[in-house]
C-alpha positions as CSV (number, residue, x, y, z in Angstrom):
1,M,179.6,154.6,133.0
2,S,176.9,156.1,130.8
3,L,177.8,159.6,132.0
4,L,181.4,158.9,131.2
5,L,180.5,157.7,127.7
6,F,178.4,160.9,127.1
7,K,181.2,163.2,128.3
8,S,183.7,161.3,126.2
9,A,181.4,161.7,123.2
10,L,181.0,165.4,123.9
11,F,184.7,165.9,124.2
12,F,185.5,164.1,121.0
13,V,182.7,165.8,118.9
14,L,183.8,169.3,120.2
15,L,187.4,168.5,119.5
16,A,186.6,167.2,116.0
17,A,184.4,170.3,115.3
18,G,187.4,172.5,116.1
19,G,189.6,170.5,113.9
20,F,187.3,170.7,111.0
21,I,187.1,174.4,111.4
22,V,190.9,174.6,111.4
23,Y,190.9,172.4,108.2
24,L,188.4,174.8,106.6
25,V,190.9,177.6,107.2
26,R,194.2,176.0,106.5
27,Q,193.2,173.2,104.1
28,Q,195.6,170.7,105.6
29,K,194.6,167.1,104.9
30,L,196.4,165.8,108.1
31,V,194.1,168.0,110.1
32,Y,191.1,166.6,108.3
33,K,192.2,163.0,108.8
34,W,192.6,163.5,112.6
35,S,189.3,165.4,112.9
36,Y,187.5,162.6,111.0
37,R,189.0,160.0,113.2
38,I,188.1,161.9,116.4
39,L,184.6,162.5,115.2
40,L,184.3,158.8,114.5
41,A,185.6,158.1,118.0
42,G,182.9,160.5,119.4
43,F,180.2,158.7,117.3
44,I,181.2,155.3,118.7
45,C,181.1,156.6,122.3
46,H,177.8,158.2,121.6
47,T,176.5,154.9,120.1
48,L,177.6,153.0,123.2
49,F,176.0,155.6,125.5
50,F,172.6,155.2,123.7
51,A,173.0,151.4,123.7
52,Q,173.5,151.4,127.4
53,Q,170.6,153.8,127.9
54,Y,168.4,151.5,125.8
55,Y,169.4,148.5,127.8
56,E,168.6,150.3,131.0
57,L,165.3,151.9,130.0
58,G,164.0,149.3,127.5
59,V,163.1,152.0,125.1
60,A,164.9,154.5,122.8
61,P,166.3,157.1,125.2
62,V,164.6,160.2,123.7
63,L,161.9,160.9,126.3
64,N,163.0,164.4,127.1
65,M,164.6,167.3,125.3
66,K,168.0,166.7,126.7
67,S,168.2,163.2,125.2
68,A,166.4,164.2,122.1
69,L,169.0,166.9,121.3
70,S,171.7,164.4,121.9
71,F,170.1,161.7,119.7
72,F,169.6,164.4,116.9
73,S,173.3,165.2,117.1
74,W,174.1,161.5,116.8
75,G,171.8,161.2,113.9
76,I,173.5,164.0,112.1
77,I,176.9,162.6,112.6
78,G,175.7,159.2,111.5
79,A,174.2,160.7,108.3
80,Y,177.5,162.5,107.6
81,L,179.6,159.3,108.1
82,I,177.3,157.4,105.7
83,L,177.4,160.1,103.0
84,Q,181.1,160.6,103.4
85,L,181.7,157.0,102.3
86,K,180.1,157.9,98.9
87,F,181.3,161.5,98.4
88,R,184.7,161.7,100.3
89,L,184.0,165.5,100.6
90,M,186.4,166.7,103.3
91,V,184.9,170.2,103.7
92,L,181.4,168.8,104.5
93,G,182.6,168.0,108.0
94,S,183.5,171.5,108.6
95,F,179.8,172.4,108.5
96,V,178.3,169.2,109.9
97,A,180.6,168.7,112.9
98,P,180.1,172.2,114.5
99,F,176.3,171.9,114.1
100,A,176.2,168.5,115.7
101,A,178.6,169.7,118.5
102,F,176.2,172.7,119.1
103,L,173.3,170.4,119.7
104,M,175.3,168.1,122.0
105,L,176.5,171.2,123.9
106,L,173.0,172.4,124.2
107,S,171.9,169.0,125.5
108,S,174.7,169.0,128.1
109,T,173.5,172.3,129.6
110,I,170.0,170.9,130.3
111,P,169.7,169.4,133.8
112,G,169.1,165.7,133.8
113,V,166.0,164.3,135.4
114,D,164.8,160.8,136.4
115,M,162.7,159.4,133.7
116,V,159.7,157.2,134.4
117,V,159.2,154.8,131.5
118,K,155.6,153.6,131.2
119,P,155.2,150.0,130.1
120,M,153.4,151.0,126.9
121,Y,156.6,152.7,125.7
122,R,158.6,149.5,125.7
123,S,157.6,148.6,122.2
124,M,159.8,147.7,119.2
125,W,157.5,149.8,117.0
126,L,158.3,152.8,119.0
127,T,162.0,152.1,118.9
128,I,161.8,151.8,115.1
129,H,159.7,154.9,114.8
130,I,162.2,157.0,116.8
131,G,165.3,155.5,115.2
132,T,164.2,156.1,111.6
133,M,162.8,159.5,112.3
134,F,166.0,160.8,113.9
135,I,168.3,159.2,111.3
136,G,166.1,160.8,108.5
137,N,166.3,164.1,110.4
138,G,170.1,163.7,110.4
139,M,170.0,163.3,106.6
140,F,167.8,166.3,106.2
141,A,170.3,168.3,108.4
142,V,173.0,167.4,105.8
143,T,170.6,168.5,103.1
144,F,170.1,171.9,104.8
145,L,173.8,172.4,105.3
146,T,174.7,171.6,101.7
147,A,172.0,174.0,100.6
148,I,173.7,176.7,102.8
149,M,177.0,175.8,101.2
150,Y,175.5,176.0,97.7
151,L,174.1,179.4,98.2
152,L,177.4,180.7,99.7
153,Q,179.3,179.4,96.7
154,E,176.8,180.6,94.2
155,H,176.9,184.1,95.8
156,Q,180.8,184.1,95.4
157,I,180.6,183.1,91.8
158,K,177.9,185.6,90.8
159,R,179.8,188.4,92.5
160,K,183.0,187.1,90.9
161,K,184.6,187.0,94.4
162,L,186.6,183.9,93.7
163,G,188.6,184.3,96.9
164,S,189.2,182.1,99.9
165,I,185.6,180.9,100.5
166,H,185.2,179.9,96.9
167,S,188.3,177.9,96.9
168,R,187.4,176.1,100.1
169,L,183.9,175.0,99.0
170,P,183.2,172.3,96.5
171,S,181.6,172.9,93.0
172,L,178.0,173.8,92.7
173,Q,177.3,170.5,91.0
174,T,178.9,168.4,93.8
175,L,176.9,170.3,96.5
176,D,173.7,169.9,94.5
177,S,174.4,166.1,94.2
178,I,174.9,165.7,98.0
179,N,171.8,167.8,98.6
180,Y,169.9,165.4,96.3
181,Y,171.2,162.2,97.8
182,S,170.8,163.1,101.4
183,L,167.2,164.1,100.6
184,M,166.5,160.8,98.8
185,Y,168.0,158.9,101.8
186,G,166.2,160.9,104.3
187,F,162.7,160.9,102.8
188,P,162.1,157.1,103.0
189,L,163.3,157.1,106.6
190,L,160.9,159.9,107.5
191,T,158.1,157.9,105.7
192,I,159.0,154.7,107.5
193,G,159.1,156.6,110.8
194,M,155.6,158.1,110.3
195,I,154.2,154.6,109.3
196,T,155.7,152.8,112.3
197,G,154.6,155.7,114.5
198,S,151.0,155.1,113.3
199,I,151.2,151.4,113.9
200,Y,152.6,152.0,117.5
201,A,149.8,154.6,118.1
202,Q,147.2,151.9,117.2
203,Y,148.9,149.4,119.5
204,A,149.3,151.9,122.4
205,L,146.3,154.2,122.0
206,G,143.8,152.4,119.9
207,S,144.0,154.8,117.0
208,Y,146.3,155.1,114.0
209,W,145.9,158.9,113.8
210,R,144.6,161.4,116.3
211,W,145.3,164.8,114.7
212,D,147.6,165.6,117.5
213,P,149.7,168.8,116.6
214,K,152.8,166.8,116.4
215,E,151.2,164.4,113.9
216,T,149.7,167.2,111.9
217,W,153.0,169.1,111.6
218,S,154.8,165.9,110.9
219,L,152.4,165.4,107.9
220,I,152.9,169.0,106.8
221,T,156.7,168.6,106.9
222,W,156.4,165.2,105.0
223,L,154.3,167.0,102.3
224,F,156.9,169.8,101.9
225,Y,159.7,167.2,101.6
226,A,157.6,165.2,99.2
227,A,156.9,168.4,97.1
228,L,160.7,169.0,97.0
229,I,161.4,165.5,95.9
230,H,158.7,165.8,93.2
231,E,160.1,169.1,91.9
232,R,163.6,167.6,91.8
233,V,162.7,164.3,90.1
234,A,159.7,165.2,87.9
235,V,160.2,168.9,87.1
236,G,164.0,169.0,87.2
237,W,164.7,171.4,90.0
238,R,168.3,171.9,90.7
239,G,170.7,174.4,92.3
240,R,169.3,177.5,93.8
241,R,165.6,176.7,93.9
242,A,166.2,173.2,95.4
243,S,168.5,174.8,98.0
244,I,166.0,177.4,99.1
245,M,163.3,174.8,99.4
246,S,165.6,172.5,101.4
247,I,166.2,175.3,103.8
248,I,162.5,176.0,104.1
249,C,161.7,172.3,104.8
250,F,164.4,172.1,107.5
251,I,163.0,175.2,109.1
252,L,159.7,173.3,109.3
253,L,161.5,170.3,110.7
254,L,163.1,172.4,113.5
255,F,159.8,173.9,114.3
256,L,158.3,170.4,114.6
257,F,161.3,169.3,116.8
258,F,161.4,172.2,119.2
259,G,158.2,174.3,119.0
260,V,155.6,171.6,118.6
261,S,157.2,169.1,120.9
262,L,157.6,171.6,123.7
263,W,154.5,173.7,123.5
264,L,151.8,172.5,121.2
265,S,151.7,168.7,121.3
266,D,149.5,166.5,123.6
267,Y,150.6,163.0,124.0
268,H,153.7,163.6,121.9
269,S,155.0,166.3,124.4
270,F,158.1,165.4,126.4
271,S,156.2,165.8,129.7
272,S,153.6,163.1,128.5
273,L,156.5,160.8,127.6
274,G,157.7,160.6,131.2
275,G,160.6,163.0,130.7
276,Q,161.2,166.5,131.8
277,T,158.3,169.0,132.1
278,G,160.3,171.9,130.9
279,I,163.7,173.5,130.4
């Protein structure tokens, strides 16, 4: 049943991504409406898949890279659906859905392995830690994508190439606003994730902080996002500078997610969590 749910979610997300790309090209509202509905259906299937996995494992199912990529994709789509309720920006899905679909597709290519869940991982603190971190990461992915869209639109305006790309992207003010709100939603979730992770570490390992590479790079990433928020709120950064910093922060986040988790971390590595030992 869980495999069927994942395959259904993957099918719907891929189909929605294709639909959003068609919408970006043809600008037909009907295409957008169906793409949005299909993406929502994929998100529901994906949510049911994780709910079943949680029921079977007793812990958030992100103990290996395969499931972590899938959960990251779920978080990105969830963040988009939340922000879409506020902004109603149709073209945003044309960037978010393909990115989420790519992560799901990448997840599907990794061979599945049996996961041995240690009793210490069956903790509500760990579940909250993982959930808030990944939803926050989803918000930051939207921050990153809107920053890319901003720079593309700004480039078109500065070069006075007000052609097809310019007409398909929203105004710079709208993109900067979405960048700001997704950042402001994502940062508290990242902060809660780090705090609950420390509480869980005390419960499971007897220490709130061990300077593991994952913890260290998480702190560095948090500081970069905190600096970005400070510059936006206190200094008044807008537009290009905020977009460039958003991209830099997300690159750090990706390094934390892929590089540190796979090669540098100790007890945060996927192998130590009882998942796969490699890809």
